[in-house]
N, C-alpha and C positions, 0 to 999 in steps of 0.2 A: 519742395526744394527749399533748403535753408539758405539764409544769407551767407553763412560760412562756406557752404558748398559752392555758391556762385563766386564768391571772392577767391576761393581756391582754384576754380576753373579759370577765372580771369588771370590769376597769377601764373598758371601753367601756360596760358596763351601768351602772356608777356615774355615768358622764358622762350617759348617757341619762336615768337617774332624776332626777339633779339638774336637767337641762334642763327637765324637767316640773315638778319640785317647787319650785324656787327662785323663779321669777317670782311676785310677789305678785298674787293674784287673789281673787275672792269666796270660794273654798273655803278658802284660807289664812286669810282674815279670820274665817271661821266656826270654824275650828279654834281660833284664839286666843280668840275670843268664848266658845266652849264651856268652855275651861279657865279663862278669866277669871271667868266667872259660876258655873260648877258645880264647879270644882276640877280638880286634876291628873289623877285617875283618869278622869274623863269626857273631859278633853282628850286623854289618851293613847288612849282608846277611839276618839275621833274621828280621831286621827292614824293609828291602825291601819286604820280604814275607808278612808281616803284611800290609804294605802300598798297595801292589798289590791287596789284597782282598778288602781293603777299596775303592780303585779306582774302582774295579769291582762293588761293591755295590753302589757307587755313579752313575755309568753308568746305573745300573738297576733302581736307584731312579728316574733319569730323563727320562728314556724310559718307564718304567713300574711302576711308583710310586703307582698309585691307585690299580693296580692289585696285586702288592707285598703286600700292606697293607691288602687287602682283603684275600689274600692267607695265611698270617700269623695270621690274626685275629682269636682268639679262640684257637690258638695252642701255646700261649706264655709259658704256664707251661711245655708242652712237650719239647719245644725247650730248655727251661732253664735247666730242669733236665737232658735231654740227653746230652746237651753240657757240663754241669757240670761233668757228669760221664766221658766224654772223657778227659776233662782237669785233673780230678783226676787221671785217668789212666796214663796220660802223666807224672804227678808229681810223682806217685808211681814208674813208670818205671825208672825215674831219680834216685830215692832213691835206687832202686834195683841195677842199674848199678854201682852206687858209692859203694854200699856194696860189690858187687862181685869183684870190682877192687881196693878196698882200700888197703893201705899198700905198694903200689908200690912207693918206694923212698920217702915215707912220704907225698905224694900228691895224690889227687883223680885221677881216670883213665882218665878224660877228660883234665887234665892239661898238658901243654907242658913246660918242664923246661926252654927251650930257649925263652919262651914267644910267639912262633909262633902260628898263627891261624890255625884252622882246614882247610886243603886245599880243602875239599869237600864242598865248600860254596854253590854250586848249590843244594846239598842235604839239607843243612841248610835252604836255601830259600824255597825249596819245602815243607819241614817239617812245616815251619811256615805258609805257605799258607794253608795247611791242617788244622792245629790247629786253625787258625783264622777263616776259613770257618765253623768250628765246634763250635766256640765260640758263644753262643746265644746272648750275649750282642751286638756284632757287627751287627747282622741281625736285632735285635729289635730296636736299636737306629736308624739305617738307615731307618727302616720301619716307624718311627715316626718323629724324628727331621729332618733328611735329606730329606725325602720324602715331608714333609711339606714345607721346604725351596725351594726344587726344583719346587714345585707347583707354586711359585711366578715368575718363569722364563718365563712362556709362552711356545711357541713352536719354537722359533727361534733357529736354530742349533748352531749359534755362542755362544749364552748364555748357552745352554746346555753343550757344550764342555767346556766352561770356568768354569762352575760349577764343572764338573767332574774333571778337571785338578786341580782346587783349592782344592777340597776335598782330592785328592790323594797326592798333594804336601804338604798339611798341615799335613796329617798323616805321610808321609815319614819324614818330618822335625822333628816332635815330636819323632818318634820312633828312628831316628838316634841320636837324643839328648840323649835318654835313653841308646842307645848302647855305645856312646862315654863316657858317665858318668860311665857306668859299666866297660868299658875297663880301664878308668882312675883309678877307685878304684881298679880294679884287678891288675894293674901294681904296686900298692903300698902295696899290701898285701903279706905277706910272704907265704912260702909253707904251713905252718900249717893252716893259714886262708884260703888259696885256698882249702885245703883238706875239710874244713867244709862248704865252700860257696856253693858247688854243692848240697849236701843234704839239706842244709838250704833253698836254693832257691826252690828246688823241694818240700820240705815239706810245704813251704809257698803257693805254687801253689795248693797243696791238700787242705789246709785250706781255701783258697779263693774259690776253687771249691765247697766246702761244703757250704760256705756263699752264692754263686750263686744259688745253689740248693734250699736253704731255702728261697730264694727270698729276 
C-alpha cells in the first residue's frame, strides 16, 4: 500500500465526512444551541458526539457498504419520518425546559451567569450520540455518498482505515467549528438574549424536523 493511495483514501474520507456534516440540519442547530447556551466545552462535547456517530457510519460504510445500502433501500420514508419525530421531540423538550425554568435571574435555566460550561459533558456527548444516531439524514447520506466513495477503495486495510479516519476527522472539525462559533456568539450576548436563544434554537429544531418529515 503506497503513501499516495493512503492519502487518496484519506481525501475521499474527508469528502464523505463533509458531505454529511456541512448541510445545515436539526443536529447542527442543536450543536450551535448547546455551545451558545452552555458554553464552549459543552458545545465541543456535543460536536464530539456527532463526530463519533459519523465515524461509526464511515466504518460501517467501508466494512458493510453494499449490505447497508440494501438494508436501508425501500425504508427511506420510514427513517425520515421516524427520525424527524425524534428530533421534533428533542426540540419540544428544550422549549418545555425553558418554559418551566424561565424567570430565574432573567435568564434561561440552562445558562450559567459566570459563563461556565455544563460539567456533565459526558452526558452531553452521549445525548448527541443518540440524537445523531436517530437523525435519518446521517444514515441516508452515508448509505449513498459515503458508501459509493468507499467502494472506490478496494479491500486494502490501510485505505479503509484512512477513509474512516478522514470522514471522522472532517466531521469533528466542522462540528467543532460550529461549537466554537456558537460559544463566541454566546459570549457576546447579554442575559436577555441568552434567555431567548434557548427556546429559539429549540423552536428552529422543531421547524427543521417538520421540513425533514416532509422530505
